[in-house]
N, C-alpha and C positions, 0 to 999 in steps of 0.2 A: 504494500500500500504506500509506504513512504517513497519507494522508488518511483511510482507513478507521479505522485505530487511533486517531488523534488526535481524529477527530470523535467516536468512541465515548467516549474518555476525557473530552473536553470537555463531554459531555452527561451525565456521571455525576451521579446524584441530582437531576436536574431534575424538579420535581414538576408534574404536570398538563400535560405537553407531549407530545402524541401518545401513543406507547407507552412513554414513559419511566417508570421506577419508581425508588423509592429504592434506591440501590445498583446500578442497572443502566442500560442504554441501549438504543437502538433495535436490534432484532435484525438489521435489514437493514444496519446499519453494521458488523456484525462477522461475520455468518454467511457462510461460504464458499459459492461457487456449487456446484451439484450435483456437479461433477467437479473442483472446485478442487484443483490438484496443484502441489506445489512452491511457488515464488515467482517473482517477475519475474527472468528469467535475464539475467545480464550487464548490468544497469542500475546503473551506478556511483552514481546518485543515490538508489537505493532503500536502505532500512535493512535490515540483517540481523536475524534473529530475536533475537540477543543484544543488538543495539543497540535494538531495539524494547522489550525488557524493561527495559533501563537507562533509556530515555526514560520508560516508564511509571512506574518507581520514582521518578525525579527529579520527575516531575509530582506524584506523591502526596506527596512530601516538601515540595515548595514549597507545596502546598495545605495541608498540616498546619501549617506555620509561619504561613501567612496566616490560617488559621482561629483559631489560638491567639491571634494579635494582636487578634482580634475577640471573644475570650472563649469560644471553643468548642473542644471536643476534636475531633480528627480522627485516625483510625488509617489507615495505608496499607491499601489495599483488600484485603479478604479475611483480615485478621489480627484477632486479639482482644487483642493486647498491644503493638501498635505496632512489631513487629519489621519490619525492612526487607526484605520479600520480596514479590514479585508473580509470580504464575504466568501464563504465556502459552500460546497454542495451540502444539501440536506440529504443524508442517506436514507435508503428505504429501511423498512422495519421499525419505524417510529410508532409509538402508541397513538391512539385516537386523541388523547389529551394533548400530546405533543403536537400533533397535526393541527388541532384547533388553535394552538398558540402560534406555531411557526409556519403552517402551510408547508410549502416547499422551500421556504427561505426568503421569499419575496423577490423583488426585482433582481434578476440574475446578471445584470450588466456589469456588476462589480466583481464577478467571479472570474479569476484568471482562467482563460481557456474555455469558458462556457460556449461561446460561439464567436469565432474570430470576426464574423461579419458585424457583430454588435459593438465591438470595442472601439470607442473613440474617447480614450481617456486623456487626462491632462498631459501625459508624456507624449502621446501621439501629436497633440496639438502643439506642444512646445517644440518637438523635433521639426515640425513643419515650418517653424519660423527660422530655422538655421540655414545657413548656406550649404551648398552641396559638400564643400570641404569639411565644414564643422559637423554636418550631419554624419558624414563617414567617421569622423573622429568620435562623435557621440556613440555611434554603434560599436566602435572598437573598444571604447572605454567601458561600455556596459557589458557587451557580450564577448569581448576578447577576440582572438584570432580565430575565425571560423575554420581555418585549415589546420589548426593545431588542437587536436582533441585527446583527452585521456580516455582510454577504452577500458570498460569494466567487462570482464569475460565471465559468463555464467557456465555452470557445468553442462547445460544442455546445448551449448554452442552459440547461444545468442550473445550479443554484445550491446552495451550502452555507452554512448560517448558524451562527454561534455567538455567545453573549452578549458584549456589549462590556465587561461588568463581572463581578465575582465572582472568587473565589479560583482556580477552575479556569482561567478566562481569564487571570488574572494569571500562572499557571504556564505556560500555553501561550505567552504573549507573552515570558515570561522565557527560555524555551528558544529560540524563534525570533528573538527580538530585538524584534519588533513584530508587530502584526496585519497590517501591510502585507507584511512579509517572509513570514509564514505563508501569506498568500493567493498571493504570488508563487511560493512553492515548489509549492503545489498545482497552480497553472495550468501551470507549466513541466513538471511531471511528467505532466500531462494530455497535453500535446503529445507526450511521449515514449511513453507507454504506452496511449493511448486505442485501444480496439478490439481489443487483443491477446488478452485473456481470452475475449471473446465469439467472436472468430474461431477460437480454439483449440478451444472447446467444440463447434463444429459442423464442424470439419475432419474429413473422412473418415478421415484417418490416425489421429487421436486416437480417434475413435469405434471404429475397428477394434481398437486396442490396449485400449480399455476393455472391449470384448466379451471379449477374451482374458483380461483380468484377472478378469472375472466368472466365466468358466469355470474359471480357476485356483483361485479361492477356494472354488468349489463342490467341487472335488476335495479340498480341505482340510477340508470339512465346514461351510462357511459359505455362506449365500445372501443376498448383498447386491448391489444394483444399481450401487453406486459406492463409492468409498473413504470419502466422508463418512458415508454410511449405516452403514458398518461401524464407523467410529470412534464415531459416536453410540451405537451398540448396545453398544460396549465401555465407554463412559463413563456411560451413563444409570443403571446400577445404583448409582452413587455418590449419586444424587439424595437419597435418604432413608436412606442407610446409616448405621448407628451401630456403635460398637464396633470389633472387629477387621475391617480391610479387606483382609486378606491374600488371601482367595480371589478377591475382586473384582479386585484388582491382578494376580494371577496370570492370570486370564482375560483381562484387558485386554492384558497383555504378549503372551500367546499369539496373540490376534487381531491385534495390531500387527505381530508377526513374520510371520504368514501373509500379511497385506496387503502388507508390504514385500517379502517374497519373491516374491509374484505380480507386484508392480509392477516388480521388476527383470527378471523373466522376460518379461513382456509389453511392457516398454518404455513403459508408459503415461505416466509423468511425463516421461521423457526426450523422448518425441515431443511431448507437450503443450508443454514448454518450447522445443523446436525451432520449433514453429509460432509461438509467442509471439515468439520472437526474430526471426523473419522479419518479423513485423508491426512490431516495434520498430525494426528496421533501416530499414524503409521510412519509418517516422514520423520518424526522425532526419534524413532528408534535408531540408535547409533549416531544421532546428531545432537545429543544433549549439550555438547560443548558449543555448537553453533548457536543454540538458543541462549546459553549463558553469555556468550560474547555479544550477541545482538542486544540483549537486555542491558549489558554494561554500557554499550555504545549509545543506546537509547537514553540512558541517564545522563551521559555526557552532553548529548544534543539538547536535552531539556534544560540542563543547567546553563549551557551557553546561550540558549534561547532567552532564558530569563534575564541573563546579564545584558544581552543585546537590547532587549525591550526597555529595561530599566535605564540603560545608558543612552537611549535614543538612537541606537545604532553603533 
């Protein structure tokens, strides 16, 4: 889970790299799977949603200070005035009470990576005021040399890369302690969680509960194949909305409550997490050391995150 979020954050504002856009990152780094439900169950090395939000904020604050040292402005993502706030995804599996309060999290345009087409934040506007030469210097200061990446190699043969230089990389290394520590955390978590989500998605028990969920929301007046489709339908109206968002927000909350109610009735998230836990338990056999090391590094990240936020970067 951390790999997905931090990979996304690490690639913010990379110009001309794949599907990167100013202010956004690769959709595949942040988009949940078709039936993504809840989060990794009972994995002490995984970060909670609240911790993810804090890590995102700390990263942005470190980047802001780093960019200022090089003569550039930088606003925490999604803000126009530098206020210290970052929105994150509201995961599936929330209770009805939580859905009544939060809906799906409200206007998603402040979520890094929600939809690249929606993002027109303060940094995008600021960069547009720079000359071509200064704009290139801005990108290099922020994202580093796009041709010089550190590769993290996973046991399944996949790799993940991020720039060796730039303010975003400086922030990442500041929180993890070093590039080596970051790579070690990702690989250790791979041993713990690999295959869990994929197995859960095709497990007959999960598929059965998903069908029950679809039937349930139909009775409530909604026709969506899975929870992600329903959430997207609830949030998409924000894309080009202006003025009063009250009606959009009310509809979003109604849909979130219906989805949560049906999730509880069908047991979809609970079953999904149960299957994932079975895979994780099997993965842990012989890899207890990887879990212990990942937990240790998690504590380091959280401690450094707290320091960064308290110090304003």
